[in-house]
N, C-alpha and C positions, 0 to 999 in steps of 0.2 A: 475650538473655543479659544478665548484669549482673556487675559486679565485686564478688564476695563478700568480706567482711572477716574474719569469725570462721571458725574451723575447722568449726563446725557448719553455717554457711551454705555453705561450700565443699563439704562432703560432700553437702548437700541439692542444690546446683546440679549437682554431678557425677552424682548418682544420677538427677536429672531428665533429664539429657542421655543417660545411659547406658542406662536400661532400654528405651527405644524402639529404640535401636541393637541391643541384645541380642536383642530379639524379632525384629527385622528379620533379623539374621544367622542366628539359629536357623531362621527361616522359609526363608531362602535355602538353608541347609544341608539343611533338610528336603526340599527339592525334589530334591537330589542323592541323599538317603537313599531317597526314594521310587523314583527311577530304579533304584538299586542293588537294593533289596529286591524290587521287582516283577520286574525282569529275572532275579534269582536264582530266583524262583519258577517262571519258564519253564524254566530249565535252566542248567547250569554253563557251557555255551558262551555263552549270552546274557549271563550275569554277567561272564564273562571279556572278551567283546567290548565291553561297556559300560565295563569297567575300563580296557581299552586306549584306547578312544575318549576317556574322561574324562581319562586321564593325558596324552594328547596335547593336549587342549583346556585343561586347568586352568592350566598355566604360561603359555600364551599369553593367556588371559583375565585372570589375576591380574596379569601383567606389564603388559599394555596398560591394564588398568583402573587400575593404580597410577599411570600417567601422568595419568589423569583425577582421581585422588585428590588431586593437587597443589592442586586448587581449594579443598579444605577448609581447609588452613592459611592459604592466601592470603586467603580470605574471612573466616576467623576473625580474622586480624590486622587486616584492614580494619575489621571490626566493633569490635574492641577500640580501634582508633585513631579511631573515629567517621568513617570514610571510606566510607560506604555508597554514595555516588554513583558509586564506581568498580566496583561489583559487576556491574551490567548489562553493561558492556563485557567484563569478564573472562569471564562466563558465555557470552556470545554467541560469543566466540572459541573457547571450549572446545567448543561445539556443532559448529562447523565442523571443529575438530580431531578430534572423535569420529567424524564421518562419514568423514573421510580415513583414519583408523586402521582403522575397521571394514571399509571397502571394500578396503583393502590386505590385511587378514587373509584375506578371502574369496578375493581373487585369488591370494595366495600359497598358500593351502590347495588351491586347484584344481590347482596345479602340482605340489606336493610331497607331498600326502597319500598318494596311491597308491604312489609309490616308497618312502616311509618304511615303510608297512605291508608291502610286499613284501620289503623288506630285513629286517624282523623275523622273517620265516619262521614265521609263526603257522599254526595249523591253519586250513584254508580257511574253515570256518564262522565261526571267531572273527574272522578278517580281514574277512570280508563284513559281519558285524554291526558291527564297529568303524568301517568305512568309511561305511556308510550311517547309522549313528548320528550321525556328524559331519556328513554331508550334511544330515540333518534339522535338526540344531542350528543349522547355518549360516544358516537363514532368519531367525534372530533376532539375529544378531551386531550389526548396525548399530543396531537398536532397543535392544539391551542397553547399548551404550556411550552412546547418547543418554540413556537413562533414568538411567545412572550419573552423568552430568553434572548432571542435574536433582537427583538424590539428594544429591550433594556440595554443590550450591547450597543445598538445604534444611539439610543437616547443619552446614555451615560457619557458619550463623547460629544454630545451636542448635535448629532446628525439627525435631528428630529424630522427633517423633511423626507427622509427615506421611509420612515414609518408611516408618515402621512400618505405618501404615494401608494404604499402597499394597501393601506386600509381603505382609502378612497376607491381604489381599483376594485376592492372586494364588495363594496356596497351594492353596485348594480347586479352583481351575481346573486347576492343575498335576496334582493327584492324579486328578481326573476324566479329564483328557486322557491321562495315563499309563495308567490303567485301561482306557480305551477303545481306545487304539492298541496297547498291549502285548498285551492279551488278546482284542481284537476284539469289544468290547462296544458296544451302542447303534448298531449298523449300521456301525461303523468296521472297517477291515481289521485282521486280526491280524498285527502286525508284530514281535512279540517285543521283544527289546532295542532294535531299530531304532526302534520306536515311542517309546521314551523320549527319543530325540533330537528327533523332531518335536514331542513334547509340550513339551519344554523351549523349543524355538524359538518355538512359538506363545505360550507363557507370557511370554516376553520382550516380545512385541508387546503383550500385555495390560498388562504393567507400564508400558510406554512410554505407551500411550494414557491410562492412569489418571494417570500422572505429569503429562502435558500438561494434563489436565483440572484437576488440583490447582493448577497455576501460574496458571490463570485464576479458579478459584473461591475459593481461600483468600486472604482480604484481606491477610494478613501479607506475602505474596509477589507478589500480583497487581500491586502498585504498581510493580514493576520492569519490567512490560510486556515480558517476555522474548521471547515469540514474536509480538509485535505491532510493537515498535520494533526494527528490525534495524540493525546496523552492518556496514561492509565488512570482509571477512576481512583480517587483518593478519599478515604473516609475522613482524614484530617482536614482536607480542603472543604468537604461537605459540612463538617462541624463548624468551620470558620464562617461559611456562608449562612448556615442555619442559625448561628449565634446572633446574627443581625436579622436574618429573614424571618425566623419564627416569631420574635416579638412584633415585627412589622406586620406579618401575616395575621397574627392573632388580633392586633389592634384593628386592622381593616376588617377582619371577620366579625369582631364585636360590633363594629359600626354597621356593616352591611346586614348582619343577622337581626338587628332590631327591626328592620323593615320586613324581613322574611318572617320573623316570629310573630309580628303583628298580623301579617297576612294569614299565617297558619291559625292563630287564635281567632281571627275574624271568620275563617273558614269553619271553625268548630262552634262558634257562638252565634253567628248571624247567617242571613240568607245568601243565596247565590248572587242576588242583586248587589248586596253590600260587598261581597268579595270582588265582583267586577268593578264597582265604583272605586274601591280601595286600590285596585290594580291600575286604574286610569290615573289616579293621583300620584301613585308611586312612579309610574312610567313617565309622566310629564315632568315631575319635579326632579327625577333622575336625569332627564335630558338637560334641564337648566343647571343641574349640579355639575355637569361635565365641564363648565367653564371654571368654577373654583377648583375642581379636581385637576384640570389642566394646569392652572396656576400653581397648585401644590406640587405637581410633578416638575414643572419648570423651576420652581424655587429649590427643590431638592438638588437639581443638577447644578445651578449656578452657585448655591451655597456650598455644596460639596466641592466644587471646583475651587472656590475661593478659600475654603478651609485647607484643602490640600496644598494650596500655594501660600499658606500663612497670611491670607488677606482677610483679617477678621472684620475690619470696618466695612469692607466691601460686602461681606456676608450679611452684616447688619443692615446695610442699605437695601440689598436685594430682599431681605425679609420685609421691610417696610413696604417696598414696591408691591410685592406679591400679596401680602395680607390685606392691605387697603384696597387693592384692585378687586380681590375676591368679594369683600364686603360690599363694595360699590356696585358690582355687577348684580349680585343677588338682591340688592335693594331695588334696583330697576326692575328686575325680574318679578319681584313680589308685587309691585304696582301693576305690572302687566297681567299677572295671574289673577289679581283681585277683580279687574274690570272685564276680563274675558274668560272667566272660569266655566261658564256654561257652553259657549262656543267651542272651547277646548275639549270639553267632555264629549260633545257631539262628533268630534273627529274620530272618536273611538267606538261609539255605539249610537244606535238609533232609538234605544229604549229610554223614554222620558223618565221612568222611575230610577234608572241607574244614573242618569244625568243629574237628577235632583239630589241624590245622595252624594255624588262626586262633588257637586258645587259646595255642599256643606263642608266636606272634608278639605277642599281646596282652601276655604277660608281659614281653617285651623293651620293647614300646612304653610300658609304664608308666613306665619309667626316664626316658624323654626328656621326659615331660610338664612337669616343673618347668623344665627348660632352655627349652622352647618358650614357656612362660608368661613367663619372664624376658625373653627376647630380643624377643618381640612387644611387650610393654608398654614396654620401654626404647626400642624403635624408635619407638613412638608418641609418646613424650616428645620425641625428637629431631626428629620431623616437625613438632611444634608450634613448635619453634624455627626451622623451615625449614632445619635442618641435615641435608642428605641426601647430599652428595657423598662424604664419608669413610665414612659408614655403608654406602654402596654397595660400597666396596672391602672393608670388613670382612665384609659378607655374602658377597661373591664368594669371598674366601679361606676363610671358615669352611665354606661349603656345598660349594664345588667343588674347593678345594685340599685340604681336610681331610675333609669328610663323605663325598662320593661315592667318592673313591679308597680311603679306609679301608673303607667298606662293601663295595666290589667285591672288595678283597683278602681280607677276612674271609669273604665268601660263596663266593669261587672257590677259595681255597687253605686253608681250614680246614673242620672238620666242622660249623661253625655253619650252613652253608647259607643260606637266606633270612633267618634271624635276624641274620646278619652285616651285612646292609644296614641293619637297624634300629639296630644298635650304631653304625654309621658315621653315621647321621642324628643320633644322640644326641651324638656327638663334635662334629659340625658345629654343632648348635644351642647347645651349651655354649660353644664358641669364640665364636660370635656374641654370646651374652649377655655374656660377659666384655668383648669389644671394645666393645659399645655402652655398657656401664657406664663404662668408662674414658673414652670419647668424651664422654659426658654430663657428667662431672665437668669436663672441659676446657671444654666449651661454657658451662656454668653460670658458671665463673670468668671467662670472656671477657665474657659478658653483664653480670656484676656490675661488672667493670672499666669497661665502657662507661657504665653508669649513674652510677658514681662520678665519671667524667670530666665527664659532663654536669652533675652536681651542683656540681662545683668550678668 
């Protein structure tokens, strides 16, 4: 990376970092899309089981991965301040932390998964598929967190093309594994929706192995000797990373969990058809959201790099570029979704009843897209400043004090039914966007005051 001076140079640098992230995120989302589509082709129970399993896994994964995401702004600021000699130590400590977190999740899951699914009182076949889907996925949890550490190491330096190459390479393997294990092809057992979990877990191993190879083969990063020269685990270093990572992880968890909690409530309150329809809407809107999410991640990198180099005005310009791009994209996406909602639903299922429900939910989901784009991109800016603690509280209040209660009340006590949950999500995301915007103005003024003090 380099410190760009003109607006044209900044846009060029931003796009150079953005497009590989965008392809990476779309590829990762495509894996979930394949899980959902192929499971839906087996049957509605398989689609519902994968929906429940994914909804339990998604907030855990995103929250814990958010802790690892702290490496990106840390490294970006080190790069901007020309402190590259500190990067090896930081990444080594993150590797140890990833192993501890991954092992803890597996242990906790082995204890609480069955009681949670039993409490939900699902249909027996749906519960069985959800449970074993997660068992299959668990074989790749530790590799997933380790590969995300390596990814954040690459991305924090602006080497986003390396991550893109690794992820795009993994997608065909994921599709082949899904096809083989879900439908019983190429001599594999026919596992239905359960096979999607095992396919995903194996794919995480493929991503890790490829990531490790790249750390040795790519000259730009091999000089750090990440898995050759080791340092001792340090609790104090973990605390430093966790002081940034935990608020980031919890903020992401609160956002991701509102969709999962909605799915779980729908599973307890409505029919299997509604569960399947809701999963279709979540799956497709998540695919669209990969663009604003990619913009958010790119913003974090360029803003962090600018702040590390004391380039406050550059950070401000990058913020404008990223936020308006995110809002613009989802505006176009919402229009597309409105006109093609039923054809989109038929990509996932052949059940007309499920398609009808999904089309209704798509109409409501269109409304929340702009709020989602705003809050995601603004939060990306704040992470670039390493300002994460107050955004954590904003996220908690917006999603769990406003969004979930409002959605539950509307779904349970009005004629809106499952659509009420999506209205609640919209209220929560809008509240978060407003809160993050106000916080960003405060942070910018604080940073400007610091620079003025140094100058005087």
